[in-house]
N, C-alpha and C positions, 0 to 999 in steps of 0.2 A: 829656716822659714823667712829671715829679712832676705835673705838672697831671693827666695820667690816672689818677693815683692818688688824686685829691683827691676829697674827698666829694663826692656828686651828690646835691642836694636836691629833693624833688617835694611842692610845695605844693598841698593841697587843702583848703580851708576852713581849720579851724586843726589840722588833723591833718599833721603833718612827718613824712617821711620820708628818711632819710638812707641809702646804700648806699655800702658802701666795699670795692671789689674785692680777696679775699685769697685764696689758696689755687690748687690746678691748676682748670683747666676746660677742658673738651674743644672745641677749635674748632668743632665740630659743633653745638655747642649754648650757646644764648643764654638769660640772666634777664631776667626783668621783673619790677618789682616796683611794684605800683600801689596808692594810698593812696585809701582812702573814707571815708566818715563812722562805717561800721559795720563796715570788715574791711579788711585788708591784701592783697592778692592777690599770690601769688607763681606766676609761669608761665613754663615753660621751653620753648623751641622747640628743634627737632632732633627727632634720634632719643632718644626718652624712653619708659621703659617704665613707671617710677615715682618719686615724689616724695616728699622727706621735709623738713620743717621744724623746726627747733629754735630756742626763744628763750631767750635766758639775759640774766641781769643782768650789768652792766658787774664785777662781782665773779666771774664764773664760776656761778651758780647756776642751772640750769635754771627756766626759769618755765613753757615749754609745748613739748610733742614731739608732733607729728601722727603720729608712726610711719610705717612704708612706705605710700603711698597709691597706688594703679595711677592713671593719667593723667599729664598734664603741667601740672596747674594745681591749687591749692587755696586756700582763704581761709582766714585766718588772724582770728577774731571777735574780738580783743583780749581774750581769757579766757586764765586761767591754767589748768595741768593740772586743777585743783579745778572750772572753771567759773565762776571769779570774775574779774569786771573787773580788769584790770591798772593799777597805778596810771600817772599822767600821770610821762615819763622818756623816758631814753635806753637802749636795749637792743641787744643781740647778736642776729644771727640766723644761722644754719648751713642752707643749702640743698644737699641730697643727691641727686643725680639717678643710677639707673640705667637704663644705655640695655637692649635686648633681648639683647645677648650678655652681659650680666653685668659691664660696663665701668662704674665708678663713678668719677662727678667731684664736686666740692663747690664751694660758694663762700660766703666768710663776709662780713657787710656790718653795716652799723651803721644803727639807726633809731630814730626820737624818736615817741614819743605824747603827743599834748596833745588834749584832749576839746575839741570844739567841733561846728559845723555844716559839712556837707557831704554829697556825693551817696553815697546808699545803692548797694552794690556791686549790679552784675546777676547775675543767676543763672548759673553756672557751665554750659556743656553739657555737661560730663564729671561726674564724683562728687566730692563735696566731703568735707571731713575727717569722718571718722565713718562714713562712707556703708559704706566697705568698706576695712579695713586687713587681715584675714586672712579667708579665703584667697586667694590671689593669682593672677589670671589670667595662663596661661602657653601658647601655641600649641606644638603639637607639632613643626613645624617651628621653628627659631629665628629668625623673622619675624614682624613685626607691621604690621598695616595700621591706616592712620590711623583708621579708622573700625570700630577692634575694639570699642571700648566707647562707646556711644552712649547717654546718659540712664540709665546703671546696666545697660543691656541688653548682652550676648554677640551679638555679629553677625558673621558671615562677610564679610569686605569683598572676596572674590573668588569668581568664578564658574567657578573651575578645578575638574574632577571631583575629587571625594573631598577636598575641603581638610578638615581637622581639626583641632579646637581642643579643649584640654582643661583643665578647672581642676585644678591640683593644690594640694595642702596642704602649703607650706613651713614649713621651723623658720627660726630666728632667722638660721642660715649661707645662707639659701637654696638649701637642699638639699630635694630633692623627699622627701616622706614616704611611708607604705605603702600611701596609697590615693589614686587619683585618683577624684576625685568626679563629674564627667560630663563627657561629650563630645557636639559636634555636629558632624555631616557633612553636607555637603550637595552634592548633583548639581545642574545646572542646568537649569531648566525645560525640558521639551521632549527631553531626553537619552533615549537607549535605555534608561537603567536607574537612573532618577528614585528617589532614595532618601534624601529628607530625612528624618534621624532624631535621634532623643533617646538616648543610652546612656550607661549606668553601667558602669565598668570596676572592676573588685577588685584593683589591683596588689599584686605582691610585690615588692619592691627594683626600683622602677621608675626611668626615667632619664628626662631631661627629653625627649630626642629620640628614644632608642630603648629603649622600655620591655623591661626583661628580666625572665626568670622568669615561673611560670605564673600567669594569671590568669582571671578569669571575666568574662564581657561580658554585659550586659543591654541589648537594642537594642528600641527603637520604631521602626519604619518604616513609612514609607507606601507604597503598591502601587508597582507597576513600569510600568504605562502610562505614556506618554510626555507624554501630554496629559490633565490632569485633567479636560477634557470629553469626553474618549473613553472612557467606562467601560461595560465589556463583562460578560454574565455569566461570572462565573468569574473576574473578576480580584480580586488580592488589595489591600483596602483598608486594610488596616493588619496590624501583627503585632509581637510580643514575640517576640527571639530570644535564647536563653543559649547561651554556649558558652565552652569554655576555650581557653586560648593554651598551646601547648607550649614558646613563644619563637621559632618559626617558622612555625608554620601555627595555625588555629584548628579544633578538633576537638569531637568529642560534641557536634553541636548540636541543642538543642531548640527547639521554635518554636512558639507559639500565634497561629493566623494567622484574620484575619476575611476573608471573601470574600463577593463578590456571589454570591447565589444564587437564579437562576432570571431573568425579564426585569427589564429595568432602565427604569424610568418615572419621571416627574417626580413621582408620588405615592406610589409603594412600590417598594423595592429589596431585598427581604428577604436579609438575609444567613445566613451558615454560618459556624460556628467549627471549628477543626481543630486538633489536637495531633499534631506531627511529630515523630520522633527520627531518630537514626541516629548512624553514625559519622563522616560527614564531611559536606560541604556539597554538594548537588547537582551542582555545577560543577567539584568535586575530580577526578572521574573515579574515585573508589574502589568497592571491590566494596560496599559496605553505605552507599548515600547515604542523606541524611536525606529519611524518605519519613511520608506520613500514616498515624497509627495508629487514629485515633478522630475522629468528625465529629459534631457537632450541626447538625442542619438546620433549616432555616428553619421547617418545620412541625412541630418538636420530637424528630423520629423522632433516634435516637441509632445511630451505626454504629461496630462496633468492627470493624476487618480491611476493610471496605466502605465505599467513598465513596457509595454510593446505599443507604441503608438503606430498606428496606418494610415496618418494623416499628417500634414504639416503641424497643423494643431489638432490633439485629438484629447478630448475631455471626456473623462468618465466619472459620473456622479452618482455616487450613492448614497448620499445623504439626503435630506428633506429641505433642501435648498436649491434656487437654480442653478443649473450648470454653467452657463454664461448671463452676466449682467454688465450693461453698458450704460454710465451715467456721462449725460453731456449737459453742460449749462451754458453753451456758447455755441457759435455757429450756425449754419442753416438746417443742416443734419445731421441726426444722432447716429445713422448708419448708412454707410455708401458701397457699393460693390460693383468693381468695373470689369470688364473685358480688355484685357492689355494683348493680346494677341494682334499684330500688326498694328494697331493704335490704342487709344486709351479711350476708352467709352464707356459711360455712367451706365449701367443696365437695372440698376435697383437701389432703390434710397427710402430711407424714413425721414420724414421730416420731424427735427426734434420739438418744435412749438405745438405743431398741430397733432402730430402722429400719423400723419397721412403717408401712404405706402405708395410707392411709385414704380412700375416695373415694365421693361420693353417688350418682355414675352407673355404667355399666357398662364394663367394659374390653373394646376392640374390637381383638384382635391380628392379625396377618397370616396366623400358622398355624391349623390345623383341628383341633388337639388339645390335651389337658392331657398334660404329660410331667413325668418328674422325674430328678434325676441318679442315677446307680447304679453300684455298684462292681463289676466284672467279673473274672472269672478267666481270661478268652482273650479274644482281639480279637474284636470285633464292628463290625458296619456298619449305616448305615440300612437298614429291612427285615428283619432278622433276625428272627428269633422268639425269644425267652429264655426262661428257666426259672430258678426257684430254683435254685443248686448244692447239693446233698445234701451234698457233701464241705465247704462252706465257707459255714457259716450267715451270711446277711447279704448274701452277694454272688449273682452271677448269671454264667449261661453260655448258649451256645446251646441250644435246645431239641433232643433228638436221640434221640428216641424217639417212637412213635405214641401219640394220646392221654394225654401228659403232665399229670397233674395239677398239675404243680408249675409250669404255664405261666404268664408273669406278666406277659407283652404283647410289644409290637413296638418295636424301636430305632427312634426317631422320626426322620423327613427334616427337617421346619421346624415346630416345636412355635409353638403360639400362647401359651401359658404354660408357664414352665418353673420347677420346683418343687425343692427340695433343693439348692440351689446353696450351697457351703460358707461364702462371705461377698460381700459388694459390694468389698473389696479384691481377693479371690483371681481367677487367672485358672482358674476352675474347667472343664477339658476332659474331664471323664468323659463316657461315653456317657449318652444321653437317652432314656429308656423311655416310650412313649405308654402311658398309664393310659385313656384315653377319647377319643374323636374320630375323625376321619377320616384316616388313613395308607397310605401305599402298604407293602404287604407282600410278600415272597418267596413264593410258591406253587409249587405243582406238582400236574398234572392225571394223574401216572402212577398214583395210586390212586383215581382217578375224576374226570372232566369236573366242573367246578366252574360252577354257572349263578349269575346276580344273586340273591342272598337265601340263598345256601347257608351253613349254619355252619361254621366252620373252626375246625381243631384242629391240634396239631404232628403232624410227620411223621417217620418214619424218618430222613429227609435233614435234616442237622442244620440247623437257621435256618430251615427251608421248612415252610410251611402246607400242610395237604391237605383235602378235604371231609370231613366227618363222615360215616362212614358210616353208624351209627345212633344216633337221638337218645339213645336209651337208655344207649349206650356213651361218649356225651360229658356226662356229667354231671359239672361241674368241671373241664373240660380245654376247652370253648369259649374261642376269642381273641376272636370277631367274625363279623359278617354280611360277606358278598362284596358289593360295589357293582358288579364287573365280572366278567365271565365270562373262564374260562380252559379252553379245550377239549381243549389238548394241552400237553406239554413243560412248561416252567417259565418263571417271568418275574414282574415286579410288576403287583400289582392293586391297585385301591382297596379297603381294607376298613374298615367301622365296627366299631372297637374296644369290644366289650361283654364284659369278663371276667365269667364265670359258671361 
């Protein structure tokens, strides 16, 4: 028993290391101390998450402190904390090992340093002192694989679906702090939902195993095709996913996705970019899943509300709102259109302050008359002949006497141009009076059959037109010329409105 506690001496060249076993040491962990000409290597075998080595003088003064280092081995380069070579002599060392479950074991020993020749320490397969002290790697599940850390890289040592590792920022008491820096998740190659990805999580009050509280996630994911060699038109080849976590599920997802757009070949596989939003993921079965809102196609066409834009900008609006709105608070024009073929020519503009519209070309409307909004003192309908109301200046009523010189025109059915709207913001529902052009008119043959080309005037029947009996009687009372005959009764006929 006494002999087992005696000093052990390892001699390499003229560097002497003496280890004295003290303190509590877990049965599942063993420590090796190996001397080289340029370093002393401390390596632990067993369930090891991190290692810490402290070197002290015999009087207890700290000479070197590695701090917590991920991995099971580290090299002390015979330097103090200021990076200066230590003097030859005898030193104490303390090795602290923490396993993945937070259990801590320590070992205290003694070593002697003598300068001389020897074999240089071979490189460590893991990380060395100073490479990574903080932050610390910690898996989401409280397990760790032997190949979790390989030459400073974070790798997934299991092919299990959705294996998830995260890098936490820890404080001095090994408590996770407010943010998870990154995570890596991996599904095995060939699985039905292959989704190797890199993600950034922003946690509030996270836990090492079960994150609590709301946080946002940014994820970069590969496509969902089972085999990388099986790439078809329409496949997603990458995406950025943003989502919030309520503590039980991820909600409000927003995704920027890259897809194969068109035929796939060895020389060209044009892609498209999509922007998708929603209240939940498509697989959640909610009423408003994540859906595509905008797409940029491989030909440069931009679609809003459509996945197949057929113009440089294609807006498909199905909601009860404007498909396009332009807000302008400065500048002369709110809208300008140019012809840039050969030279830059302004061909259409809308003034911002006045709303005036200017165009170089003609206006081609669907209707056949020019009309204006009017105020009336009684109900009227399309085809009615109206006159100025003598009892209400500025307002109109149905014409109600023969050969009225107050006649103003006909209520239009479908005008090509409408004048006199109150403003662009208002929904003006006032009647529309045809001033010129071709319109349907209520007419009667009671006072004579109407032939094509006959002059029409107001009749004693309110709102109806009749044939002008004598031209000399119709001066100042003509509504227009008949374009259709009416031999008997009453009805609608086409009339060329020409007030005179």
